[in-house]
N, C-alpha and C positions, 0 to 999 in steps of 0.2 A: 504493500500500500504506500502511496506517496505520503511524505511527511512535509510539514511546513518548517522551513529553516531559513534563517536570515543569511543571505549570501550577496556578493556583489553581482547585480543583475546586468543584462546587456545594455540598459540605458544609463549605466555608469553611476548609479547611486545605490546605497543600501536600502532595500525595501523587502517586504514579504513577497515570497515567490514560491510556487509549488514546484518541488524538484524531487527526483528519485533519490533514494539513499546513496551516499557516497560509497564507492567500492574502493578496495585497497589502492588501486592505481590513481584514484582521484578523478575518474571519469564521471561526469554528471550530465543531466539533461535539464534545461530550463525552458520556460515559455514566457514570452513577452508580447503582449498585445495579440495573442493567438499564434505567434510565430515561434517555431521551435528551433532550438540549438542544442547540440550534444557534443561533448568532447572533454578534453583535459590532457594532462593534469594542470595546465596553467593557461587558462583561456584569457585572452586580452580583452580589456573592457571595450565595449562598443559605444559609438562607432569608432573604427580604427583606420589608420593609414597602413598600407602594406606595399611591399615591393617584392618582385620575384627573386628567388634564390635557387641555386643549383644543388641538388643532393644526388650524388652519383652512386652511393653505396647500395641503392635499392632498385630492383627492376620495377619500372613504372607499371608494367602490365599486371604485376602481382596486386598492386593497389587497385587497379581497375577491375580486376576479377572479383575482389571482395565486394566492391560497390555494386557491380552488376549482379552478383549472386543474390544480393539482398534487394534487388529491384529498385535501386536508388538512381535516378537520373540526375547527374550533376557534373559540373566542371571541377577538375582536380588540379591542384598545383601546390608547390612549396613556396611559402612567402615568409617574410619577417614582418611582424605587426608591432605597432606602437599606438597607444591611445591618441585620438585626434587632438586632445588637449595638451599632450606632452610629447613633443617630438624628441626630447632629450632622454626619454625613458629607454631602458634597456630593451632592445628588440626581442620579441619572442618568436623563435623559429617555429613555424606552424605548417602542418599538412592541412590545407584548406579544401574542404569539400563543399562547394557552393551549390545548393540544391534549388532547382527550378520548381516552385510550388505547383505550377500548372501541370507538371508531368509527374507529380508525386503525391497521390492522395493518401497512401498508407505511410504513416510515420512511426509505427511501433518499433521498427528495427533500427532506428537511428542510434540508440544507446548501445545496442549490441555491435553495430557496425563500428562505432567509435572505439569500443573495447578491442575488437578484432584488429583494427588498424593500428592501435597503439601497441598491441602485443607484437604485431609484425615489425613495427619500428624498433622495438626492444630487441628482437631477435637479430636485427642488423646493427646493433650497437647505437641506435639513434633514440635512446630514451629521453634525451633532452628536447626532442621535438614534440610539440603539442598537436593534438588532433582537434580539428574544429569543423564539425558538420553543421552547416548553418543555412537557414532559409535566405536566399539571395536578397530578399527585401529587407531583412534585418541587417545583413552585412552592408547594404548601401545606406542605411540610416533613414530616419523619418523624412517624409516630404512636408514642406511648410508652405501654406498658402495664406493669402489675406482672408480675413473673415468677410462674410457677406452681410450687407445691411439688413437682411431679413433674419439674421441670427439674433436670438433673444438677448445675447450679451452685448451686441454691437452698441446699442443706445445706453447701456448701463455700465460700460467698461470703466469710464472715469470714476464712477461711484465705487465699483468693485476694487479698482486699483487703490483708491484712497483708503478703503477698509483694510486692505492688505498692508499698506505702508504704516498704518496706525496701530494695527493689532497683531501683526506677525513679527517675530524676531527676524530681521532682514540681514543680520550679520553674515557675511560671506556671499551675499547676492551680488551678481554682476549685471543682470538684465531681467526685467519683468515685462512681459508683453502678452498679447492675446492674438492667436492665429488659428487657422485650421491646420491640424497636424494628423499624420498617420502614416502607415506604410503602404498606402495605395498611391496610384499615380494621378488620380483625378480629385479635384477639390470637393466634389459632391460626395465622395466616399470617405472624406476625412472630417472629423467632428471638431467643433470649436474647443480650443485648449488654451489654458493659461500656462505659459512657459516661463520657467525660472532657470537661468543659467547661473552657476555658482563657481566659486574659486575652488579648484581641486585641492588646494593646500589647507582649506578650512575644514577642521575636523568637528563635525557635529552630526546629530541624527537628523538627516533631511526628511525622514518619514514624518517627524513631528510637524515641520513646516508645511509639508504637503497636506497633512490632515487638517491643519488650521485653515489653510486656503480652501479646502473642500468644505469645511464647516461654514465659512462665509458664503460660498456658493449655495449650499443647501438652505441656509437661512433666507436667501433671496430666491429660492426655487429655480435655480439656473442649472440645467443639465449640461455642465461643462467639465471636460477632463482637466487634470493637472499633471504636468510633467516637470521634472527637475533633472537637469543635465549638468555634469561637470564640463567646463570649457576653458580654453586658454584665455588670456587677458583680452578684454574687449578692444584694447588699443593695439592695432596691428602695425607695429613700428618697423618690423623687419622679418626676414626669415630667421628661424632659429639658428641656422648655420648657412654659410656660403657653400652651396652644393657645387660639386665638380661636374657640371653638366654642360653640354654644348648644344645650343639651339641651332636650328637649320640655317640661320642667317646671322649676319653681323648686327650688333646693336646699331640702330639707325643713326644715333648721334655720333658714331665713330666713322660714318661714311660721309664723304664729300664735304659736309658742312659741320664739322665737330663743334663749332662755336655756338650753334643755334640750339637753344633749349625750348622745348615745347611741351604741350599737354601729354602726360603719360610717361615722361622720362623719369629716371631714378635721380634722387637728390639726397645727399647726406652730409654730415659733418666732414670736414676736410680729413682725408686719409683714414676714414672710419669704415668699418664693415656695416654699420647701422645705416639704414636708408628708408626712404618713403617715396611718394610720388610727387613729381612736380605738377601741381594742379593746372597752372596757367599763368598768364600775365595780367596784372592790373595796372591801370593808369591812375595815378594819384596826384592830386593838386593840393598844395598847402593852403593857399588863399585864392579868392576869385581872380586876382591879378597875377598869380604865380604861374610858372611853367608846369605843364604836365610831365610827370616822371614815371618811368616804368619799373615795376617791381614784380618779382616772381612770388607765387603764393604756394605754400605747402603747410603741412601740419607741424606743430611745434615739437611734439614728442619724437618725430622722426629725425630731427637734426641736432638735438641735444644729447650727445653721447656720454654715457656714464664714465668712459675712460678719461674724460677731462676732469681730473680730480680738483684742479685749482680753479675751475670755472665756478663763478658765483652768480646765481640768478638775482638780478636786481628788479626793482619795480619797473616794469616795462614802460609805463606811461612817463614816469619821471625821467627815466634814462633816455627815452626817445625825444621828448619835448626839449630836453637840454641841448640836443643836437639839431634842432630844427632852426635853420637860418631864416633870413628875411625872405628869400626868394627860392632857395633850393633846400632839399632835404639831405643833410650830410650824415656821415656815419661816425659813431663813437670809435675812438682808437682801439678799444678792447673788443670790438665786435667780432664774433666768431666767424671763421671762414666756412664756406660750404662748397661742395663739389657737385657738378652735374655734367656728365654721368658720375655716379658715386664710385669711390674707390672699390667698394665691395663688388659692384657690377664688373668693373674691369678685372678684378681678381678672379671673379667667378668664371669669366670667359677664358682667362689665361689658364686657370686650373683645369677647366674642361678640355681645352686644347691639349694640354700636357698629358692628360689621361688618355685622350684619343690617340695621341702619338704613341704612348706606351703600349696601348692595346694593339695598334697596327704593327708595331715592331715584334710583337709576340706571335702574330698570325703566321701560320705555315704558308709558303716556304721562306718567308723573309729572313728568319734567324740563320738558316743554313746558307742562304745566298750571301748574306752579309759576312758570314764567317769565311766563306770561300773567297770573297773579294779581298778581304783584309789579310788573310794568312796563307793563301794558296795561289796556284797559277791563275792567270786571268780567266774570266768566265767565257764560255763559248757564246756565240751570237744569240742563241735562243735564251740562255740563262741571263745574259746581260740585258736583253730586252725585257725579260720578266722582272728583273731587279729594278730597272728604270720605271716600269709601270707601277710597281709597288712603292717605289720611293717618291713618286711624284706628289701624291697627297701629303706625305710626311713633310716634304720640302715646303709645300704650300702652307701647312699648319705652323711650321717653325717660322716662316716668314711673317705669318699673321701674329704670332706671339711677339716677335721682335717689334712689329709695328705697334702693338698694344703697350708693350713695355716702354717704348720710346714716347708714346703718347702720354703715359703716366709720368715718366721721369721728367718730361718737359713741363709738367704741371698744366697741360692744356685742359685738364678736367676741372681745374679751379674755376668756380662760377662767380663767386662774389662773397658778400658778407651778410649776416643777419642784421637788418635795420630795426625791426620791431617784432615783438611777439606777444602772445596772449598772457604770459606770466605762468607762475608755478602752481596756480590753482588755489591760492589762499583767499582770493576775493570771491564774493558771492555772486554767482550768475545763475540765471534761470535755465540755461542750457550749457552744455559742454563747450568751452572755448579753447580751441587747440589749433592755433594758426601762427604762422610766421611769415614775415615779409622779407624778401631777399633782394638786396641791392646788387645788381650785376657789375662786374668790372667792365670798363669800356670795351674790352675785346670780346665780351660775351653779351653785350647789350643789343642783341638782334632778336626782338620778341616775335614769336609766332604762336597764335592761338588757333591755327588752322586745324580742323577736326580730323582730316586724314581718314583713318580707319573708321571713324564714326559715319562718314558720309559715303555710303555705298549705294549708288543709285539702283543696283540690282537686288538689294535686300529690302523687302517691304517694311522691316522693323527698324531700319537704320535711319539716321538723320538725313534730311534732304537739304541741308545748308552747310556752308563751309566754315563759318565762324559763329561764335556765341555772342551773347549780350546779356546785360543785367537789366531786368525789368523791375521798376519800383513796385513794392507791395504785391509781388506775384502770389497768386493763390494756387494751391495744389488740391486736386480732387482724388478721391478714393479710386484706386486702380490705375491712375495715370502711369503711362510708360515713361521711365526715366533711364537715361544713358550715362555711362561713366567709362573712363579710360584709366586703368591703373597700370603701374609698371610691371606687375606680375601677371594679372589675369587679362590685361589688354581691354578691349571694348566689350562691354556686356550691358544687358538690359534687364530691368526689374520693374515690379509694380509698386506704386506708392501705397503705403499702409496708413490710412487716415487715423487709426487708433494709436494713441500716444504710447511710446515705449519708454519705460523708466530705466535709466542707467544709474548704477551705483558706483561712485568713485570716492577716493580718499584724497583730501587736500594735502598740501605739503606739511601741514601741522598735524596730520593724522585724523582729522575729523571726517566722519562719513557724510557724504552729500548725495542727494537724489536729484536728478534733473529729468525733465520730460523732453524726449528727443523724437525727431522725425525718423522714419525708417522706410527701407525698400525691401521687398521680399522677392527672392530670386529662385529660379528652379535649380534643383540639386544636380541636374544632368551636367551642368557646366559650372565650374568653380567661379563665383562672381566676385569674391573679395577675399584676398589672402594677406598674410603679413607682408608689408611692403606697399600695399595699395592705399594706405592712409594718405590723405592729401588729395585724393581724386575728387575732381569737381563733378557734379551731377547736372544734367541738362534735360530739358523737355524735348519733345520731337521737333519743336520749332527752333531749338537752339538756345532757349532762355536758361541761364544758369539758375539753379534752385538751391544749391548748397554745396558743402564740402564734406565728404565722408571721412570719418575719423576712426572707424573700427567696425567690427563685425562679430557675429557669433554663429554657432551651429554650422561650421564648415563654410562660412560666407553666405549662407542663405538669408541671413538677416543683417542688413547693412544699416548702420545708424549714421546720421549726418546732421550738421548744423545748418539751419535754414539761412539762405543768402541774406535776408533782411537782418537777422541777428548778427551774422558774421560782419557785414558792412558796418552796422551800427557800433559793434565792438571795436572794429579797427579805427573808426573815427574817434570813439571815446578814448581809446588807449593812446592814440598818436596826436590827436588834436587837428588832423587834416580837415580840409574843407569838402573834398569830393573824392569819391572812389568809383571808378568805372571798369568795365572789362575791356582789355586791350584787344581789338579785333582787326588789326592791320594784317593783310595777307602777306605771306612769305613770298617774296619776289626773287627773280633770278639775280637781281643786284646784290642781294644778301650773300649769295654763294660767291659772287665775284670778289666781295670784300675779303673773304677768307683766304 
């Protein structure tokens, strides 16, 4: 008989779940939202990130035969898994059996299959590998959609949210919102759900918080689900590590016109691995009779790197106004330098190229041909031709590395300095303020806000204009399509969520603060917002700027942003300038000629 036992369940929090008794090897079976998972002895928390690994010690057909004997239709592979909220966690080597529920009505044999597979691994000396037989919908994580105006909670969400904030212990909360959620692919098959994302480092019984929220819903007679997920920090400042990977093309800002910075480029503190997204260019005027000056815009937390131990954050308004001249906006001598492209990006490409070269040199027959060339008689014509063919891409990559290293060594990636920023969070604001204005060096002052990848005339969902603009008091409507371009996920589209999202932050002096934020909901099929995308500007289909994204949750499906009206008002308040507009001059051929 099944027994009730408290275990870490696939939605990453401790809660009651019906499971089978543990067997000596630690193989268990769990069920979440009607979706089955069986395996062990060390299942990774879900949802998780994974990448393929090679295990050569075991015949793959042996594994397949066990699965087929038990009439389980699934895709099989060896992967390493880490929880989505912690990329630095020790990877768990896993034999993953991803089951298609449409082809598997019978599920009674999953536990037995997991035990048989683990026994097989042990016989081959692979007892360190975990078995994970999992419904593919569970492996992919939940789908998130905007609520419908016809949902009972839609008109009552603000009241419910206030009840939660005033009567529930919110310590450890990161985000509180209301969406339709589930493991189905259509919104009509997912029920309204209150979602709370929490800090994985906070140790408390989340089941208590979940029940308290349910009590509030029951008192209001609202049939709404409650889900609590561990998640990474809401502020997506950078990738956890600079990965050694090589894209299929060169970074656009290292080609032809390396001095031009535009929407979607990487920007970071000088010579730092930490980076975010260059949102775009603003035109700023100090007084009605002053000249317009151009500044780059990004998020503050992306360009203040912790490695600068001697850097002290001053009051941004006092610091900025001290350096505002009569007609032009000057820089303080101590202003921090920034790079665009970031040093981290350049390093990523160099590391990726070096790994590619290393892999090519290991491929047969390159090692033997290289040895013959160096230590023996000259190669025959056929072998020499083969060696030259194999050597050609290596020479190309080595030349590319030399080009990138020269680019970096000559400091061509230096963009400018931070002129003003939103501060360290000690002041009270009704929304998150996380912006920085970048004053370019004269050699980099070639602004371009051209949309590029946004404006694809052949894509019905893309923008149909080339440049954006700022519209006073712009209104957003529920389900409006919004576009953004981040340096990691590039151009993506999501739906505006009219229901306010509460974000929980801590100020520099440690005080808990709650703010009501705007959000965009994106489909999980494509990653919409990842670490490094902070600073991305969001636009309507007509090209109107609506705000700046500063973070995301649940694998980038929920993107939170500061509304453009609040952003511009805060810039004016902090700097004392008269006017702020979106720089929309097109990038012309003359710019390239200046380079």
